[in-house]
C-alpha positions in Angstrom: 6.9 29.1 15.7 8.4 31.0 18.8 8.0 29.7 21.2 10.1 26.4 19.1 13.0 28.8 18.9 13.5 29.3 22.8 13.5 25.7 23.4 15.7 24.9 20.5 17.8 27.7 21.1 17.7 26.7 25.1 18.7 23.0 24.3 21.6 24.4 22.2 22.8 26.2 25.1 22.2 23.8 27.1 24.3 21.3 25.1 27.0 23.3 24.6 27.4 23.7 28.4 27.0 20.4 28.8 30.5 20.3 26.5 32.7 22.3 27.7 32.3 21.4 31.6 33.2 17.5 29.5 36.3 18.5 27.9 37.7 20.8 31.2 36.9 17.4 32.9 38.8 15.9 30.2 42.1 18.0 30.3 42.0 18.5 33.4 42.7 14.4 34.1 44.8 14.5 31.4 47.5 16.6 32.9 47.5 14.9 35.7 50.5 14.4 38.4 53.6 14.5 36.8 55.5 11.3 35.9 59.1 10.5 36.6 61.4 11.0 34.1 64.8 8.5 33.3 67.9 10.7 33.1 68.0 10.2 29.2 65.0 12.5 29.0 66.1 14.1 31.2 69.5 15.9 28.8 67.5 15.6 25.6 65.0 17.3 27.0 67.3 20.4 27.3 67.9 19.8 31.6 71.0 17.9 33.8 70.0 15.3 35.7 70.8 16.0 39.4 71.1 12.1 40.8 71.9 14.0 44.6 68.4 15.2 44.5 66.9 12.3 42.4 65.4 16.2 40.5 65.8 17.1 37.0 66.9 20.6 37.2 66.2 23.0 34.1 64.8 22.1 30.4 61.1 20.8 29.9 61.1 18.8 32.7 62.4 21.0 35.1 61.5 20.0 39.2 60.5 16.7 37.8 61.9 12.8 40.0 64.2 11.4 38.5 64.0 7.8 38.4 
């Protein structure tokens, strides 16, 4: 009986650890590289589209490339 409880605890721990690794990999893949934004998206996000540098200055898209 004691061995079964220990074995069940070990399996549960391994399963939870596996889920944690999967979740971390998914979160990393979801972030990825920043995508280009339009000048209007930059403005709506609180920034200013600098068309000389093709970047968004300020706001939520700060530093992202403007296409």
